[in-house]
C-alpha positions in Angstrom: 29.7 54.6 -14.3 26.1 55.0 -13.9 24.9 56.4 -10.6 22.6 54.6 -9.3 19.5 55.8 -8.9 17.8 57.9 -6.3 16.1 55.6 -3.3 17.0 52.4 -4.6 19.3 50.7 -2.0 20.6 47.2 -1.8 18.1 44.0 -3.0 16.5 44.1 0.7 13.7 42.2 0.5 11.2 44.2 -0.5 12.7 47.9 0.6 10.7 49.9 -1.5 7.2 47.9 -1.6 7.2 46.2 1.7 3.6 46.1 1.4 3.4 43.7 -1.3 4.9 41.1 1.0 2.6 42.2 4.1 -0.2 41.9 1.5 0.7 38.4 0.6 1.0 36.3 3.7 -2.1 38.4 5.2 -3.2 37.0 2.2 -2.2 33.5 2.9 -3.1 34.1 6.4 -7.1 34.8 5.5 -7.1 31.8 3.3 -6.1 29.2 5.9 -8.7 30.6 8.5 -11.5 30.9 6.0 -10.4 26.8 5.1 -10.9 26.3 8.6 -14.4 27.8 8.8 -15.5 26.2 5.7 -14.6 22.6 6.2 -15.8 23.0 10.5 -12.2 21.8 11.5 -12.0 25.3 13.7 -10.2 22.7 16.5 -7.0 20.6 15.7 -7.2 17.2 16.4 -6.3 15.6 19.6 -4.5 13.0 20.4 -4.6 10.0 22.7 -3.0 12.1 25.9 -5.0 14.7 25.0 -8.8 13.2 23.8 -8.5 10.0 25.9 -8.6 6.7 24.2 -6.9 3.0 24.8 -3.4 1.6 24.6 -3.1 -1.9 23.8 0.3 -4.1 24.2 0.8 -7.2 21.9 2.9 -9.9 22.4 3.6 -11.8 19.0 4.1 -15.5 19.0 5.7 -17.6 16.7 3.5 -19.3 13.6 2.6 -22.8 13.8 5.7 -24.7 12.4 7.7 -21.5 12.1 10.0 -21.6 15.0 11.7 -18.2 14.0 9.0 -15.9 12.3 9.4 -13.4 15.1 11.6 -11.0 13.3 11.9 -7.6 12.6 10.6 -7.6 8.9 7.0 -9.9 10.3 7.3 -7.4 12.9 7.1 -4.3 10.4 4.9 -5.9 8.3 2.3 -6.8 11.0 2.7 -3.2 11.7 1.5 -1.6 8.7 -1.5 -4.5 8.2 -2.9 -3.4 11.8 -2.3 0.7 11.0 -4.4 -0.5 7.5 -7.0 -2.0 9.2 -7.7 0.4 12.2 -7.1 3.4 9.6 -9.3 2.3 7.1 -12.2 2.5 10.0 -11.6 6.5 9.7 -9.6 5.9 13.2 -6.9 8.0 11.2 -5.0 9.5 14.3 -4.2 5.9 15.7 -0.6 5.1 16.6 1.3 1.7 16.1 5.1 1.2 17.3 7.4 -2.0 18.0 8.4 -2.3 21.5 11.7 -4.3 21.9 11.5 -7.7 20.1 8.1 -8.9 20.5 5.6 -6.2 21.6 3.7 -3.8 19.6 1.7 -1.0 20.9 -1.5 0.2 19.6 -2.6 3.8 20.7 -6.3 3.9 19.0 -7.9 7.5 20.2 -10.9 7.9 21.5 -13.6 8.0 17.8 -17.0 6.5 16.1 -14.8 3.1 15.5 -12.8 3.1 18.3 -14.0 -0.1 19.8 -14.5 -1.9 16.4 -10.9 -1.0 15.3 -9.9 -2.4 18.9 -11.5 -5.7 17.7 -9.4 -6.1 14.6 -5.8 -5.0 16.4 -4.9 -8.5 17.3 -7.0 -10.5 14.8 -4.6 -12.8 13.2 -7.5 -13.2 10.4 -5.2 -16.3 9.1 -7.9 -17.8 6.9 -8.0 -21.4 5.7 -10.6 -23.8 3.7 -9.9 -27.4 4.7 -11.8 -30.6 3.6 -14.2 -32.0 6.4 -12.7 -35.7 7.7 -15.8 -36.1 10.3 -18.3 -34.0 12.0 -20.4 -34.1 15.3 -22.5 -32.6 17.6 -20.7 -30.8 20.9 -21.2 -34.2 22.7 -17.7 -36.0 23.6 -18.1 -39.5 21.9 -17.5 -42.8 24.2 -16.6 -44.3 20.7 -14.4 -43.2 18.3 -15.3 -46.2 16.1 -18.8 -46.1 16.3 -21.3 -47.2 13.4 -23.3 -45.0 11.5 -23.5 -43.2 9.0 -25.9 -39.9 7.9 -28.7 -41.0 5.2 -27.8 -40.1 1.9 -28.7 -40.4 -1.7 -27.2 -41.9 -4.8 -25.5 -38.2 -5.7 -23.7 -37.9 -2.3 -26.6 -34.9 -1.3 -28.0 -34.7 1.8 -31.1 -36.4 2.2 -34.4 -34.3 3.8 -33.7 -35.9 7.3 -30.2 -34.9 7.3 -30.5 -31.6 6.3 -29.6 -28.5 8.3 -29.3 -25.3 7.9 -25.8 -23.7 7.7 -24.7 -23.6 10.9 -24.1 -19.9 12.0 -20.6 -19.3 13.5 -18.8 -16.3 15.0 -15.1 -14.5 14.1 -13.2 -14.8 17.5 -14.8 -11.2 18.5 -18.0 -12.8 18.1 -19.9 -11.9 14.9 -21.7 -14.6 13.5 -21.3 -15.7 10.0 -22.3 -18.4 7.4 -21.1 -19.7 3.9 -22.6 -19.4 0.7 -20.0 -20.7 -1.6 -22.9 -22.9 -3.1 -26.3 -22.4 -2.6 -27.1 -25.7 -0.9 -27.8 -27.3 2.7 -25.1 -27.8 4.9 -25.4 -31.3 6.2 -23.1 -30.4 9.5 -23.7 -31.2 12.6 -26.4 -34.1 13.5 -29.9 -32.3 13.9 -30.5 -35.1 17.1 -26.8 -34.2 18.4 -26.7 -37.8 19.6 -23.2 -39.3 19.6 -22.6 -42.2 17.1 -24.7 -40.7 14.1 -21.9 -39.5 12.1 -18.4 -41.2 10.6 -15.5 -42.9 12.8 -12.9 -40.4 12.6 -10.6 -43.9 12.1 -10.3 -44.7 8.8 -12.2 -42.0 6.8 -11.0 -41.6 3.8 -9.3 -38.2 2.7 -11.6 -36.1 0.6 -9.2 -35.6 -1.7 -8.1 -39.7 -1.7 -5.5 -39.5 -0.2 -4.1 -42.1 2.8 -6.3 -41.8 6.3 -5.2 -39.0 8.1 -6.4 -39.7 11.1 -4.4 -41.4 13.3 -5.0 -42.6 17.2 -4.1 -39.2 18.9 -6.6 -37.1 16.6 -9.3 -39.8 17.4 -8.5 -39.4 20.8 -8.3 -35.4 20.9 -12.1 -35.7 18.7 -13.4 -37.9 21.3 -12.7 -36.1 24.0 -12.6 -32.4 22.6 -15.6 -30.5 24.2 -16.5 -27.0 22.5 -19.1 -25.9 25.0 -18.5 -21.9 25.4 -16.7 -21.0 28.9 -19.5 -20.4 32.0 -20.3 -16.8 32.2 -18.5 -16.1 28.4 -19.1 -16.8 25.0 -15.4 -17.7 24.5 -15.2 -20.8 22.5 -12.4 -23.4 22.8 -9.8 -23.1 20.0 -7.2 -25.9 20.2 -7.0 -25.5 16.1 -5.7 -21.8 16.6 -1.8 -22.6 16.0 -2.2 -25.7 14.3 0.0 -26.8 11.4 -2.0 -25.9 8.0 -0.5 -28.8 6.4 -1.5 -31.3 8.8 -4.8 -32.6 9.5 -6.2 -31.1 13.0 -9.3 -31.3 14.9 -11.4 -27.8 15.6 -14.6 -26.2 17.1 -17.4 -24.1 15.2 -17.2 -20.8 16.4 -20.8 -21.3 18.2 -19.4 -24.0 19.8 -22.1 -26.4 18.7 -19.9 -28.3 16.5 -16.8 -30.2 16.5 -14.5 -31.0 13.8 -12.0 -33.4 11.9 -10.4 -31.3 9.1 -8.4 -32.3 6.4 -4.9 -30.4 5.9 -5.1 -26.5 4.3 -6.4 -26.6 0.5 -6.6 -23.0 0.2 -5.5 -20.4 2.6 -6.3 -16.5 3.1 -3.4 -15.4 0.8 -5.4 -16.8 -2.1 -7.9 -14.3 -1.8 -7.1 -11.2 -3.6 -10.0 -9.1 -2.4 -13.4 -8.7 0.1 -15.7 -6.8 0.4 -19.2 -6.2 2.0 -22.0 -6.1 -0.1 -25.7 -5.7 0.4 -27.7 -8.8 -1.3 -31.2 -7.2 -2.7 -32.7 -10.3 -3.3 -32.1 -12.1 0.2 -32.1 -8.5 1.8 -28.6 -9.0 3.8 -25.5 -8.6 4.0 -22.4 -10.5 2.5 -19.0 -10.8 2.0 -18.0 -11.4 -1.5 -14.3 -13.1 -2.1 -12.4 -12.5 -4.7 -9.3 -15.6 -5.5 -6.1 -14.6 -7.1 -5.5 -16.5 -10.2 -3.4 -18.9 -8.3 -6.4 -19.2 -5.8 -8.9 -19.5 -8.2 -7.4 -22.9 -9.4 -6.2 -24.1 -6.3 -10.6 -23.5 -5.2 -12.0 -24.8 -8.2 -9.7 -28.3 -8.5 -10.7 -28.4 -4.3 -14.3 -27.9 -4.9 -14.6 -30.3 -8.1 -12.7 -33.6 -5.5 -15.1 -32.2 -2.6 -18.4 -32.5 -5.0 -17.9 -36.5 -5.6 -17.3 -37.3 -1.8 -20.4 -38.1 0.4 -21.4 -36.3 3.1 -19.7 -35.1 5.5 -16.6 -35.6 3.3 -18.0 -33.1 0.6 -18.3 -29.9 3.0 -16.0 -27.6 2.7 -14.4 -25.4 6.3 -13.6 -22.3 6.2 -11.6 -21.3 9.3 -10.5 -18.3 10.4 -8.6 -17.7 13.1 -8.6 -21.8 14.2 -12.3 -21.4 14.0 -14.7 -22.9 11.6 -17.7 -20.0 10.9 -19.0 -22.3 8.0 -18.6 -25.9 6.6 -21.1 -25.5 3.5 -21.6 -28.4 1.0 -20.2 -28.9 -2.8 -21.8 -30.4 -5.4 -20.2 -29.4 -8.1 -16.9 -27.3 -8.9 -16.6 -23.6 -8.5 -14.8 -21.8 -11.1 -15.2 -18.3 -11.5 -12.6 -17.2 -8.8 -15.1 -15.3 -6.2 -17.5 -16.8 -3.3 -19.5 -15.3 -0.5 -19.9 -15.2 3.1 -22.9 -14.9 4.2 -25.3 -15.2 7.4 -26.3 -12.9 10.5 -24.6 -9.7 9.1 -25.0 -6.3 9.7 -23.0 -3.2 8.2 -20.7 -3.2 10.6 -19.7 -6.5 11.1 -20.0 -7.4 7.3 -17.8 -4.2 6.9 -15.5 -5.4 9.9 -14.6 -9.0 8.3 -14.3 -7.2 4.7 -11.9 -4.9 6.1 -9.8 -8.1 7.9 -9.5 -10.2 5.0 -8.9 -7.5 1.9 -6.0 -5.9 4.4 -4.0 -9.6 4.9 -3.6 -12.2 7.2 -1.1 -10.7 10.4 2.4 -12.5 9.7 2.3 -13.6 13.5 0.0 -14.5 16.2 -0.7 -11.8 19.0 -1.8 -11.9 22.5 -3.3 -9.4 23.8 -1.4 -8.5 27.1 -2.6 -5.0 28.5 -5.0 -2.6 27.6 -4.9 0.4 29.3 -8.0 3.6 28.9 -6.8 6.9 29.0 -9.4 9.2 29.9 -10.3 12.1 28.4 -9.9 14.1 31.7 -6.7 13.2 32.7 -5.4 14.3 28.8 -7.5 17.7 29.3 -5.2 18.3 33.3 -2.1 17.8 30.9 -3.0 19.9 28.3 -3.9 22.9 31.0 -0.5 22.4 32.6 1.2 22.2 29.1 -0.7 25.5 28.5 0.1 27.0 32.1 3.7 26.6 31.2 3.3 28.1 27.5 1.9 31.3 28.8 3.9 31.6 30.9 6.9 31.1 29.0 5.3 33.8 26.4 5.1 36.3 29.2 8.5 36.3 30.1 9.4 36.7 26.3 6.7 39.6 26.2 8.2 41.1 29.4 12.0 41.1 28.3 10.9 42.4 24.6 9.0 45.0 26.2 11.8 46.2 28.3 14.9 45.9 26.9 13.4 46.7 22.8 10.4 49.5 24.1 8.9 50.0 20.6 10.4 47.4 18.4 8.6 44.9 20.8 5.6 46.1 18.7 6.7 44.4 15.9 8.1 41.2 17.8 4.2 40.7 19.1 2.7 41.4 15.9 5.1 38.3 14.2 4.8 36.1 17.2 1.3 36.9 16.2 1.2 36.4 12.7 3.3 33.1 13.5 0.8 31.5 16.1 -2.4 32.1 13.3 -0.3 30.2 10.4 0.3 27.5 13.2 -3.1 26.9 14.6 -4.9 27.2 11.2 -2.5 24.9 10.0 -3.2 22.2 12.4 -6.3 22.1 12.5 -6.6 21.5 8.7 -3.4 18.8 8.7 -5.6 16.6 10.8 -8.6 15.7 8.4 -5.5 16.2 5.7 -2.9 14.1 6.5 -4.3 12.8 10.4 -2.3 14.9 12.1 -3.2 14.4 16.0 -1.8 17.3 18.7 -0.4 15.4 21.5 1.3 16.6 24.3 5.1 16.2 23.0 3.7 18.7 19.9 2.7 20.9 22.7 5.6 21.4 24.0 7.3 21.4 20.2 4.6 24.2 19.6 6.4 26.3 23.0 10.1 25.5 21.8 8.6 27.2 19.0 8.5 30.6 21.0 12.0 30.5 21.6 13.1 29.9 17.8 10.7 32.5 16.7 11.6 35.5 19.1 15.3 34.5 18.4 15.0 34.9 14.4 13.5 38.5 15.7 16.2 39.2 18.2 19.1 38.7 15.6 17.7 40.9 13.3 17.1 43.9 15.9 20.5 43.6 17.0 21.8 44.1 13.6 19.5 46.9 13.0 21.4 48.5 16.6 24.9 47.7 15.3 24.4 49.7 12.3 23.0 52.3 14.7 25.9 52.5 16.3 28.2 53.0 13.4 26.4 56.5 13.1 23.9 55.3 10.3 20.7 56.3 10.3 17.6 54.2 11.4 16.0 53.9 7.2 19.8 52.7 5.9 20.8 50.8 9.2 17.8 48.6 8.7 18.5 47.8 4.9 21.7 47.2 5.6 21.5 45.1 9.0 19.2 42.7 6.8 21.9 40.4 4.8 23.4 39.4 7.9 20.4 38.7 9.6 19.1 36.9 6.9 22.1 34.6 6.7 22.0 34.3 10.6 18.1 33.3 10.6 18.7 31.2 7.8 21.3 29.1 9.2 19.7 29.0 12.5 16.7 27.8 11.4 17.9 25.5 9.3 19.9 23.8 11.7 16.7 23.1 14.0 14.8 22.0 11.1 17.9 19.0 10.0 17.1 18.5 13.8 13.8 17.8 13.8 13.6 15.9 10.2 16.6 13.5 11.8 14.0 13.4 15.4 11.4 12.5 12.9 13.1 9.5 10.9 14.6 8.0 13.8 11.5 7.9 16.4 7.7 6.6 16.7 4.9 7.7 17.9 4.2 10.6 20.8 8.3 11.7 19.6 7.7 12.3 16.2 4.9 14.6 17.0 7.2 16.9 18.9 9.3 16.6 15.6 7.0 17.5 13.5 5.9 20.6 15.1 9.0 21.9 15.8 10.0 21.6 12.2 6.5 22.7 10.8 6.8 25.9 13.1 10.4 26.3 12.0 9.2 26.5 8.5 6.5 28.7 9.9 9.2 31.1 11.4 11.1 32.0 8.3 8.3 32.7 6.1 6.9 34.9 9.0 10.4 36.9 9.1 10.9 37.5 5.3 7.4 38.3 4.5 6.2 40.1 8.2 9.0 41.0 10.0 10.9 42.3 7.5 8.4 44.6 5.9 6.7 45.6 8.8 10.4 47.2 10.0 10.5 49.1 7.2 7.4 50.4 7.4 7.8 51.4 10.5 11.8 53.3 10.2 9.9 55.6 7.9 7.4 56.7 11.0 8.5 59.9 12.9 8.6 58.1 16.4 11.3 55.5 15.1 13.2 57.3 12.5 13.7 60.0 14.5 15.3 57.9 17.5 12.0 57.9 20.0 13.8 57.1 23.3 11.0 54.5 23.9 11.6 53.2 20.1 14.2 51.2 21.5 16.6 52.8 18.7 17.5 56.1 20.0 21.3 56.4 18.9 22.4 58.1 21.9 21.2 55.5 24.5 23.1 52.9 22.0 26.3 54.8 22.1 26.5 55.9 18.5 29.3 58.1 17.6 28.7 60.8 14.6 31.8 62.3 14.9 33.7 59.0 14.0 31.0 58.4 11.2 32.5 61.6 9.6 36.0 61.3 10.2 36.5 58.5 8.5 34.3 59.6 5.9 36.8 62.7 5.7 39.8 60.7 5.9 39.0 58.7 2.6 40.9 59.8 -0.3 38.9 62.0 -3.1 40.2 60.6 -6.7 39.2 62.7 -9.6 37.5 60.4 -12.0 39.7 62.1 -15.1 43.0 61.5 -13.3 42.0 58.0 -13.0 
């Protein structure tokens, strides 16, 4: 049997070359800190409870004609759409979570686009293209069957006397839009605004040539409808918000300057494949370009072809967003190619806003904004201060315990805690812009709990080393023999903590996930620090005279630990000696 090489001990994670492990972790720490300064992210991003922001509670409502539309599938779909809308504006720290069966909580931290994001949160964005049956200026009609039709040329296009610029509208958030599906004048509301100058709702043929969609009830609603905005606000009545898209309805223009009778929806927002905001260089205005799906392209071409053969205003195509007519352009020929555009008094933000809503889809449910709570940064700062004070007190108690009980060994523990703190802080700062991680109060609690987990790992290793010294071994072999047993205990303990954090992160939502994420991150860092920093540092310190000689203040004094060297000698003497030749 070959004798072991001199100076070689058990394979214990770098006994002979602990400097390599220390150099590696120091390089990693330097790279992370350097990345912080290079990117300018010197502090972690703060969540809504620390930085301030807005918390919105939305209540789901059933869709028209679908009494059972509130279910878990639709709620989860709505959550995903809201998250994409808000995050599409760069507010990546937002939180969207379901509460109960029909409520969604949206937390929007204070950010550059937080107000714009709030506008998009509850916007249903139900987009429909409906044919216009009748249109009137916003004046209740005394007689629904009044005579009179708009002047029109034989070709069905509006005459000069009946021309009207496309009526500028506004979305439910007040963004003005009109449509340029076809660059032609739109004979929308009467220029005089007088009643009795538009076709009678009753008996008006449907643009597609079907039977009369108007009924006595619809005529009565149209005659009585007043779309004037409420006093002191810009809110326009919205009778078509929950209208069944498969049935005719009455509706208001989004500015409240016109009212309509509209036929069933011919094309829906689900037929839109994409939407983007672009600057039209020829007109010098922002527009929203729509691209239809293959199915939507066919439907749009067929419908516009039918409308082109109708006389005004039945050649108009109303674009409805969330129950209001944002524009009603006229059509003179079938529009193919699968594209269209929405134009008007847009700026870059409002055009991007509408394109973002249409791109990320319509919510499968209607939502009512039930409550809005504003969290101030001052309140969050006070809570953070209290949390940091609690953490500082806990850390101070740990330090006092280590110094009193472990004396010189406490230096290794404190340096390891410092290394862990640097890694944790740097990663939290870099993960903010990388994955949208935001530090909230539960996350701070997770970091505080991690102090105990990290300190526990040091204590396990130190006690194993002291056990070896009690058995009569000197420090250097005791350090190496104690490591395998301590390593197993540390790995098992950290695995249990990480598993608990992972399960908590998966099954919970919102702020609790911040606690679970921080706990899991610091648990992994504990393994890295113990293996690459604490163990190599312990090996180096064991080679010094202060620790190696068992100084009373080293925390490894054999006399104070109750070591019994004679017991170790007697065990050696009792061991039988076997001559290899006799064997």
